[in-house]
C-alpha positions in Angstrom: 0.0 0.0 0.0 2.9 2.4 0.8 4.4 1.6 -2.6 1.1 2.3 -4.4 0.8 5.6 -2.5 4.3 6.6 -3.5 3.6 5.6 -7.1 0.4 7.6 -7.2 2.3 10.7 -6.0 5.0 10.1 -8.6 2.7 9.7 -11.6 0.8 12.8 -10.4 4.1 14.7 -10.5 4.6 13.6 -14.1 1.1 14.7 -15.1 1.5 18.1 -13.3 4.9 18.6 -14.9 3.3 18.0 -18.3 0.5 20.4 -17.5 3.1 23.0 -16.5 4.8 22.6 -19.9 1.5 22.5 -21.8 0.0 25.6 -20.3 3.1 27.8 -20.1 3.4 30.7 -22.6 -0.3 31.6 -22.4 -1.6 28.9 -24.8 -2.0 25.1 -24.8 1.0 23.3 -26.2 1.1 19.6 -27.0 4.2 17.4 -26.9 4.6 15.4 -30.0 7.3 13.4 -31.9 8.6 16.4 -33.8 9.1 18.3 -30.6 11.0 15.4 -29.0 13.3 15.0 -32.0 13.7 18.8 -32.5 14.9 19.0 -28.9 17.5 16.3 -29.6 15.8 13.5 -27.7 14.6 10.0 -28.8 11.0 9.5 -29.8 10.2 7.1 -26.9 9.6 7.1 -23.1 13.2 8.1 -22.4 12.8 11.1 -24.7 9.6 12.1 -22.9 11.4 11.9 -19.6 14.4 13.9 -21.0 12.0 16.5 -22.5 10.2 17.1 -19.2 13.4 17.3 -17.3 14.7 20.0 -19.6 11.5 22.0 -19.9 10.1 21.9 -16.4 13.0 20.5 -14.3 11.4 17.0 -13.6 15.0 15.7 -13.2 14.5 13.1 -10.4 14.7 9.8 -12.2 13.2 7.9 -9.3 9.8 9.5 -10.1 9.7 7.3 -13.3 10.7 4.1 -11.5 8.4 1.9 -9.3 10.6 0.4 -6.6 8.5 -2.7 -6.2 8.3 -3.4 -9.9 9.8 -6.8 -10.7 11.6 -5.2 -13.6 13.6 -3.2 -11.1 14.8 -6.3 -9.3 16.0 -7.8 -12.5 17.8 -4.7 -13.6 21.5 -5.2 -13.1 22.9 -1.8 -14.2 23.0 1.3 -12.1 19.6 2.9 -11.6 19.8 6.6 -12.6 19.6 9.2 -9.9 18.7 12.0 -12.3 17.3 12.1 -15.8 19.6 15.0 -16.7 21.2 18.1 -15.3 22.2 21.6 -16.2 25.8 22.7 -16.0 27.1 26.1 -14.8 26.3 27.6 -18.3 22.7 26.3 -18.0 23.2 23.8 -20.7 21.1 20.7 -20.2 22.7 17.2 -20.5 21.0 13.8 -20.3 22.5 11.5 -17.6 24.6 8.7 -18.8 22.5 6.3 -16.7 19.2 7.4 -18.3 19.4 4.8 -21.1 17.1 2.5 -23.0 16.5 -0.5 -20.7 16.1 1.4 -17.4 12.9 -0.1 -15.8 10.5 2.8 -16.4 7.3 2.2 -14.5 4.9 4.2 -16.8 3.7 4.5 -20.3 2.9 8.0 -21.7 0.8 9.5 -24.5 2.0 12.4 -26.7 0.2 14.5 -29.3 -2.8 15.2 -27.1 -5.1 17.9 -28.4 -5.3 21.1 -26.4 -9.1 20.7 -26.6 -9.1 17.3 -25.1 -11.3 17.0 -22.0 -8.9 17.1 -19.1 -10.8 14.8 -16.6 -11.3 11.9 -19.0 -8.1 12.0 -21.1 -5.4 9.7 -19.8 -1.8 11.1 -20.0 0.3 8.4 -18.3 -0.4 5.0 -16.7 1.3 2.1 -15.1 3.3 0.2 -17.6 2.1 -3.1 -19.1 -1.6 -2.2 -19.8 -3.0 -4.0 -22.8 -4.3 -1.0 -24.7 -7.0 -3.1 -26.4 -8.6 -4.5 -23.3 -7.8 -2.0 -20.4 -6.2 -4.8 -18.3 -2.8 -5.3 -16.7 -1.1 -8.7 -16.7 0.7 -10.4 -13.9 4.2 -9.2 -15.0 3.3 -5.6 -14.4 4.4 -3.6 -11.4 1.3 -4.4 -9.2 0.7 -7.9 -10.6 -2.8 -6.8 -11.8 -4.1 -3.2 -12.1 -2.4 0.1 -12.3 -2.6 3.9 -11.9 -3.8 6.3 -14.6 -3.0 10.0 -14.4 -5.3 12.2 -16.4 -4.6 15.6 -18.0 -6.1 17.5 -15.1 -3.6 15.7 -12.8 -6.0 13.5 -10.9 -4.9 9.9 -10.4 -7.0 6.8 -10.0 -6.0 3.1 -9.4 -7.9 0.5 -11.4 -7.9 -3.2 -11.1 -9.0 -3.2 -14.7 -10.9 -0.6 -16.8 -14.6 -1.0 -17.2 -17.0 1.2 -19.2 -19.1 1.6 -16.0 -16.1 3.6 -14.5 -16.9 6.3 -17.0 -13.3 7.6 -17.0 -12.0 7.0 -20.6 -13.9 8.7 -23.4 -13.2 8.3 -27.1 -12.6 11.9 -28.2 -13.9 11.3 -31.7 -17.2 9.6 -30.8 -17.7 10.9 -27.2 -18.4 7.3 -26.2 -17.0 5.7 -23.0 -14.3 3.1 -23.7 -11.9 0.8 -22.0 -9.5 0.8 -24.9 -6.6 3.1 -24.9 -6.3 2.3 -28.6 -9.6 4.1 -29.1 -8.0 7.3 -27.9 -4.5 7.1 -29.2 -2.6 5.7 -32.2 0.2 3.3 -31.5 2.7 6.1 -32.5 1.3 8.3 -29.7 1.8 5.8 -26.9 5.4 5.7 -25.6 5.8 2.5 -23.7 8.2 1.5 -21.0 10.6 -1.2 -22.0 9.1 -4.7 -22.2 9.8 -6.8 -19.1 10.2 -10.6 -19.2 10.7 -12.3 -15.9 14.3 -13.4 -15.6 15.2 -11.7 -18.8 
């Protein structure tokens, strides 16, 4: 329960950091693949983390890692302390430890419309959700279920998504859905590295 509480706080921090970026400058801005690559970052979950670290100082790498995740126990390299840092000249550099393979605990969606409803549009969620069914498997951080942080920053834990929850809404049809794939294309979803027990 303590780990879930900490994870909920961490995923909320990610969502709020994105909201800070998105609403700064007086108009809604969306993070997309072009902005990631134009900033010199990879078009994946590591690029998202690097982008938010540079733009809004979300530099603590532990926010992206769920300590009780079995992927963390199997990770043999050094876990990063920071995503990146600024030198004395205010130049941002990605940490050498923030590399593909670090057991990131969350998936993230980019390219979200500035007009999307904030309370029903998911931004980031516990890794390993099947985007077609709204369920998490046993090899995910909580062994079933996960958190979702929405655009407005609120966080909810679900054992699995059900239409009766009324949380996810297809922005095109306005219909309730349990499928993340009804909301985002596969290119928009930046997934954490795949975890295989013992591998």
